[in-house]
KOLVOZA-799100 format. One line per 2 residues: number of its first residue (from 0); their letters; for each residue x, z, y of C-alpha. Coordinates in steps of 0.02 Angstrom, whole numbers. Layout:
N
NUM = a = X/Z/Y; ...
END
This chain:
389
0 = mi = 693/-1907/221; 627/-2017/346
2 = si = 609/-1913/524; 475/-1901/635
4 = ek = 540/-2022/780; 570/-2162/643
6 = ya = 354/-2162/614; 362/-2166/783
8 = gt = 251/-2302/845; 255/-2377/679
10 = si = 72/-2410/554; 84/-2371/373
12 = ae = 97/-2558/365; 227/-2582/442
14 = ll = 334/-2430/349; 286/-2500/184
16 = lq = 324/-2688/220; 493/-2614/301
18 = kq = 519/-2506/117; 449/-2668/7
20 = ld = 318/-2530/-53; 196/-2654/-35
22 = gs = 231/-2761/-169; 311/-2834/-343
24 = gd = 452/-2647/-325; 527/-2750/-394
26 = iw = 714/-2664/-299; 611/-2519/-336
28 = re = 605/-2517/-516; 823/-2559/-523
30 = ki = 857/-2408/-419; 732/-2308/-551
32 = dr = 773/-2358/-709; 948/-2328/-623
34 = vm = 959/-2143/-587; 1051/-2051/-727
36 = ea = 1045/-1880/-830; 1166/-1789/-692
38 = dv = 1032/-1882/-540; 886/-1785/-585
40 = ek = 1005/-1615/-620; 1062/-1633/-440
42 = al = 883/-1645/-360; 812/-1527/-486
44 = am = 923/-1379/-403; 886/-1418/-226
46 = pv = 790/-1312/-149; 594/-1382/-238
48 = gv = 460/-1453/-105; 538/-1582/8
50 = fs = 494/-1736/24; 624/-1916/0
52 = le = 604/-2074/-39; 801/-2051/-156
54 = rl = 701/-1886/-230; 556/-1952/-272
56 = iv = 640/-2074/-368; 762/-1978/-443
58 = li = 578/-1867/-533; 481/-1980/-601
60 = sp = 617/-2078/-691; 654/-2124/-864
62 = aa = 778/-1991/-855; 676/-1882/-793
64 = rk = 586/-1875/-932; 724/-1756/-1005
66 = yl = 708/-1633/-897; 493/-1655/-909
68 = eq = 458/-1441/-952; 596/-1395/-817
70 = ma = 501/-1469/-672; 323/-1411/-760
72 = qa = 381/-1214/-750; 479/-1256/-565
74 = an = 315/-1333/-518; 208/-1207/-585
76 = rl = 302/-1054/-472; 293/-1183/-310
78 = ti = 95/-1199/-309; 99/-1036/-342
80 = qr = 190/-975/-217; 90/-1064/-95
82 = fg = -74/-1070/-178; -68/-922/-263
84 = ra = -172/-916/-431; -345/-1017/-365
86 = vr = -408/-1146/-409; -552/-1235/-302
88 = my = -702/-1305/-403; -803/-1426/-335
90 = ap = -966/-1548/-407; -988/-1749/-340
92 = ly = -1136/-1800/-290; -1183/-1937/-323
94 = vs = -1315/-2072/-194; -1296/-2238/-240
96 = ny = -1231/-2331/-396; -1293/-2499/-265
98 = cn = -1128/-2577/-210; -1090/-2729/-92
100 = ng = -914/-2761/-187; -816/-2859/-319
102 = cr = -694/-2735/-414; -635/-2791/-558
104 = yc = -626/-2617/-605; -794/-2511/-594
106 = gf = -953/-2485/-631; -1056/-2520/-526
108 = nr = -958/-2692/-478; -1100/-2763/-369
110 = th = -1087/-2935/-523; -1150/-2816/-652
112 = hy = -1342/-2816/-715; -1409/-2641/-702
114 = qr = -1572/-2576/-650; -1494/-2487/-491
116 = tr = -1518/-2324/-416; -1525/-2241/-242
118 = lt = -1561/-2053/-199; -1689/-2007/-27
120 = id = -1608/-1881/44; -1750/-1762/-28
122 = qa = -1696/-1817/-210; -1487/-1790/-166
124 = mk = -1544/-1603/-95; -1643/-1601/-272
126 = ea = -1483/-1631/-343; -1384/-1532/-232
128 = dv = -1489/-1383/-305; -1420/-1417/-472
130 = ia = -1283/-1395/-412; -1281/-1263/-313
132 = se = -1399/-1165/-439; -1207/-1160/-559
134 = gf = -1110/-1068/-398; -1026/-1208/-317
136 = rd = -1016/-1199/-127; -889/-1350/-128
138 = il = -976/-1526/-128; -927/-1715/-131
140 = lv = -1059/-1835/-57; -1011/-2003/-176
142 = sg = -1104/-2184/-148; -1065/-2364/-205
144 = ed = -1051/-2466/-48; -1260/-2490/-9
146 = rk = -1234/-2473/199; -1423/-2536/176
148 = fi = -1464/-2392/120; -1360/-2237/142
150 = dv = -1294/-2255/320; -1198/-2161/454
152 = dy = -1363/-2097/485; -1434/-2060/287
154 = lv = -1236/-1937/268; -1255/-1865/420
156 = el = -1448/-1801/383; -1390/-1758/215
158 = tq = -1242/-1656/257; -1358/-1556/384
160 = rl = -1462/-1484/262; -1298/-1464/154
162 = re = -1240/-1377/252; -1369/-1216/234
164 = kf = -1338/-1204/13; -1124/-1277/20
166 = sy = -985/-1228/153; -859/-1356/105
168 = ia = -936/-1530/125; -822/-1686/73
170 = ae = -854/-1871/56; -798/-2009/-54
172 = iy = -862/-2146/7; -873/-2309/76
174 = ql = -721/-2355/201; -789/-2320/380
176 = ep = -738/-2361/565; -657/-2233/681
178 = ee = -819/-2204/752; -912/-2163/620
180 = ye = -817/-2043/544; -804/-1931/686
182 = kl = -996/-1909/655; -996/-1863/506
184 = sk = -855/-1749/566; -967/-1672/686
186 = ag = -1108/-1679/557; -1002/-1534/426
188 = va = -890/-1671/319; -734/-1537/322
190 = gv = -611/-1698/186; -632/-1879/154
192 = ti = -570/-1936/11; -497/-2134/20
194 = yq = -425/-2239/-141; -314/-2365/-64
196 = et = -316/-2376/-292; -157/-2509/-305
198 = yd = -26/-2538/-139; 44/-2692/-216
200 = re = -56/-2833/-87; -62/-2967/-224
202 = qy = -143/-2840/-372; -254/-2782/-220
204 = ky = -300/-2961/-208; -329/-3007/-384
206 = wh = -436/-2811/-423; -523/-2852/-272
208 = qa = -659/-3006/-278; -776/-2999/-166
210 = gk = -863/-2884/-26; -734/-2766/134
212 = ka = -654/-2684/32; -547/-2842/-40
214 = dy = -446/-2839/139; -291/-2749/113
216 = dr = -240/-2727/252; -412/-2628/335
218 = rl = -415/-2504/169; -261/-2454/222
220 = ia = -304/-2387/395; -438/-2294/361
222 = ad = -308/-2160/315; -300/-2171/507
224 = si = -444/-2175/535; -542/-1994/458
226 = cs = -377/-1893/533; -395/-1959/701
228 = ag = -587/-1945/672; -529/-1738/657
230 = mr = -564/-1695/448; -490/-1556/424
232 = ei = -444/-1664/220; -368/-1803/183
234 = gl = -355/-1873/8; -252/-1987/-70
236 = gv = -249/-2095/-232; -224/-2257/-322
238 = ll = -337/-2297/-477; -188/-2286/-619
240 = gl = -198/-2407/-738; -186/-2581/-591
242 = kd = -20/-2557/-596; 184/-2461/-638
244 = wr = 98/-2316/-587; 299/-2246/-534
246 = ie = 295/-2394/-427; 119/-2328/-353
248 = tl = 206/-2154/-327; 330/-2183/-223
250 = am = 235/-2312/-106; 72/-2136/-69
252 = gl = 233/-2032/-73; 282/-2126/75
254 = ha = 88/-2125/145; 72/-1954/142
256 = ny = 244/-1899/243; 181/-2032/362
258 = lm = 30/-1940/396; 115/-1775/353
260 = kr = 196/-1831/504; 93/-1913/637
262 = yw = -82/-1763/586; -24/-1626/569
264 = ks = -180/-1543/588; -259/-1600/418
266 = hv = -209/-1539/249; -145/-1695/111
268 = sf = -184/-1697/-65; -184/-1814/-225
270 = sf = -319/-1844/-332; -265/-1935/-515
272 = pr = -396/-2039/-563; -369/-2136/-747
274 = ir = -472/-2297/-799; -592/-2268/-881
276 = pa = -711/-2335/-987; -868/-2375/-882
278 = te = -1009/-2521/-878; -985/-2702/-897
280 = ve = -755/-2659/-889; -664/-2738/-1010
282 = ra = -507/-2630/-1039; -421/-2756/-1108
284 = qf = -389/-2819/-939; -280/-2670/-879
286 = ey = -50/-2677/-935; -43/-2520/-871
288 = lm = -137/-2392/-944; -50/-2241/-920
290 = pd = -5/-2078/-1060; -47/-1912/-1034
292 = ed = 165/-1889/-1018; 171/-2011/-873
294 = lv = 37/-1911/-792; 110/-1768/-787
296 = qm = 273/-1821/-729; 161/-1888/-591
298 = vt = 86/-1709/-541; 245/-1619/-556
300 = al = 368/-1739/-431; 246/-1740/-315
302 = rl = 200/-1542/-325; 401/-1515/-304
304 = cf = 394/-1661/-161; 278/-1598/-65
306 = ad = 244/-1409/-97; 79/-1391/31
308 = ag = -3/-1536/-28; -171/-1517/-155
310 = ev = -182/-1609/-291; -345/-1625/-373
312 = is = -409/-1696/-586; -561/-1708/-606
314 = tr = -692/-1737/-757; -571/-1912/-773
316 = es = -466/-1811/-908; -509/-1710/-1079
318 = al = -528/-1533/-1083; -373/-1465/-1140
320 = fr = -262/-1576/-1070; -356/-1525/-904
322 = dn = -331/-1351/-948; -158/-1381/-982
324 = li = -130/-1457/-810; -199/-1345/-694
326 = ki = -61/-1269/-777; 58/-1341/-676
328 = gi = 33/-1375/-503; -179/-1433/-505
330 = tk = -267/-1326/-343; -422/-1401/-350
332 = ts = -562/-1477/-522; -704/-1543/-540
334 = ag = -789/-1469/-682; -1011/-1514/-737
336 = sk = -1006/-1673/-642; -1117/-1811/-685
338 = tn = -1059/-1971/-615; -1257/-2045/-602
340 = pg = -1362/-2058/-469; -1478/-1925/-512
342 = gy = -1359/-1872/-649; -1438/-1660/-604
344 = se = -1603/-1668/-600; -1705/-1828/-636
346 = vk = -1637/-2007/-672; -1527/-1983/-828
348 = da = -1559/-2150/-841; -1452/-2225/-710
350 = te = -1284/-2316/-723; -1142/-2201/-702
352 = qf = -968/-2251/-601; -870/-2211/-762
354 = kv = -878/-2094/-902; -862/-1942/-904
356 = nd = -709/-1857/-1046; -721/-1666/-1021
358 = dr = -916/-1655/-1014; -886/-1441/-1009
360 = sp = -1024/-1331/-926; -957/-1234/-769
362 = el = -931/-1075/-839; -839/-1159/-993
364 = vt = -706/-1232/-872; -729/-1085/-772
366 = ka = -690/-982/-924; -532/-1101/-982
368 = ik = -443/-1072/-822; -458/-872/-810
370 = qa = -403/-900/-1001; -237/-976/-894
372 = gf = -225/-840/-798; -276/-933/-639
374 = ep = -400/-859/-539; -590/-1001/-517
376 = vw = -642/-997/-320; -797/-1056/-296
378 = kd = -769/-1019/-91; -632/-996/-13
380 = wd = -655/-1069/159; -814/-1116/294
382 = ra = -838/-1222/435; -882/-1093/534
384 = fv = -677/-1020/548; -666/-1152/632
386 = es = -852/-1178/764; -831/-994/795
388 = k = -665/-1033/893
END
């Protein structure tokens, strides 16, 4: 296991370079392919919830596929032990599908041709009213890189108004500067999710053609900026379908462990976004589309290495698949999501970032969670707990 001492003064970029996890990952692929069944049995006999690259290699290997049911059961027991049977409920609020970036996989790509939509703060609050009326007290602000309109002042004001209705506010927006994250934190944003998309530098360059997001190293330091700003939660993720998921899992696991050691006050969670159909995005360009069984293995392997990490699943996945994932490690899920600005209230025809797969109502999703033996939780934290200290 990599110690705290080895992280002292070492950036995540240096760490990935040292481990050769910011490139093709060929040396790691060879190690993964050499894993034997005996190695898997040994790894599963060890105490659960402890990270090392060596252990993660074993758990994501093809050899571990034979033990997937055993892994899932162990992940289920560990999740219940650490999180109880609670599953946090949240809803995304998209405020703009304008974007200055040219990401080949995204429906908001600046080169795409469609009528763009952005919400005023009043319009965003109207969306929030609908979300709150469905029972949500956990909301996620989402936007393309639209700094001309969705600037930090906009986000601060919107956050301050949302605090009247929501106990937990998170953001999944374009990358900010460190001092801007501090402003959002002070305004009431408690968590930020930032996807590296892929940890492979060459692949990253290919998929990100233009805009600030095209800078790999700038993107990579975002998590440090978020944690340094005092955010309660930091969410990591890769876009599953851009590269071999096994190599991406190793890189993301290393990144998560680095953050946990350096910023121990910030709770780390993993998201698992798979490629979904989107406006003017050609599905045939993706060579690494991920089957369900691989995603199950990824979810369970990360749980068995990170006992206390949150695991988040969105409506990108089908209803049946999401219901089954709840049983093996997922601790937070969305429901009734709209991925277009204004989609909850009046702008029904605005272009989506991606096509939603599970279109069930929040009521039906919570019913399914209960049927699986878990409890949907609409509110489990309030910023007032921190501010009162």
